[in-house]
N, C-alpha and C positions, 0 to 999 in steps of 0.2 A: 502496501499499499502507499501510496505517495504522501507520506504526512504534512510534506510543504505543501502539495497542492492544496490540503482543507483549509491551510492558511491565507494562502492567498490563489485565489483562483486562475490567476493570468500565469502563476509559476510554471516553468514545463521542463523538465528534467530528464536526460535520457538515462536508461538503466546503467550506462556506463558513468554516469556523472554519480549519481546515489552510491554507488558500490565505491569510486573514487572517493566520495566524500567522506562516508563513514570508514575505508580506509588511511585516509588522509588524515581522520581525529584518532582512530587506534593507535597509530603512530607516534603523535605526537607524545614528547615527555610529561609535559605539561600541560596534557589533556585528558582526560576523561570523560568517558561514554559509558553511561548506566541505563540498566533496562528497569521497567516500572513494571511491577507484575501484579494481577489477581489472581487471588485463586492458581496459579499458576502459568496464567494470559499474560504475555505482554500486552501491556496496556497503553504503554506507554516509555517515553525517557529523557532524559538531560544529558547535557553534557555541559563540562566547567573548562575553566583554564585557570589553574595555580598561578598565582601571580604575586608580587610584592607589593606593599605601599611603600612607597620612597618618602612621603610625607610626615605617616604615622610607624614606619618602621615594624609593621606588622604583618604577616600573612593574609592574603585575601584571596576569596575564589572568585570570579567571573561566570556568572550561569549563565553561560551563552544560548541554550537551548531548552526548553523545559514544556514537553506536549505529554497531554492525554489524548487518548483517541477520543472522538464525540463520543462513542456509546458507552464511555468509560467516567463522562462530564457529571458533576453534580452528585457526585456519589462520596463526596470526601477523600477521593483516592490522589487528588493533588495535594492537598492538605494533610494528608498523612504522609505522602512522598517526601513532601519538603520538610515536614517533621523531621523523616528519619535521615534527610541528605544534613539538614543542621548538626542533628548528634554524631552524625559519621566525623564531618568536616571537624566539630568542635574536637574529636579526639585526638584530630589530627595537627592542634593547635592553631587552626585556623579562624581567624577573628571574625572576620567581614566576608560577608556575600553581597553581589553587586550583580543588578540586571539593568538591560536595559530594555524599554516598552514603547512601543512606537502610541504616540501620544492619541491616536485614534482609536486605540481597543481599552476601550473603557472596561470590560470585564477583566480583563488582565490586570488593569489597573489597580480594580476593584480587589484582586484575587492578594494582589501584593500587600495594597494596605490591610488586609486581612491579617496577614504573615507580620505587621510592625513595620514593616518598609517605609520610610521616608524618605523625600526628594532631595538628593543630594547637590545634583547638579544638572545644566539642561545640554543639551547637543543640538546643535545647529548643522542643518545641511544646505548645501544650494547646489542645482543641478545647474550645470553648465554644458 
């Protein structure tokens, strides 16, 4: 299943690209790909990049992708999964989690607010 297509209706990826995307992320030393399961069924995934904050000198992770299949949403799986993510990385001495969210994605913004995230910066872009 093409998870990206569900998020962005205009997204078109070849099978080769999808395979390369996962292979690329699995090979990166500071990147982790984790599967989310519900009763032994894969229902989502998350990808994190481990980084270091030069301002606070603390370990942090950048939660690059966090995805739950449509049919598993609104069942508490996302909240439960993120709770496990926090526990796992806390044991690894990670002090901070960062995410980037599209301004227009109100559902996702509300999800992160439920998880006590606060806005720390704004990112601007310009198409040229």
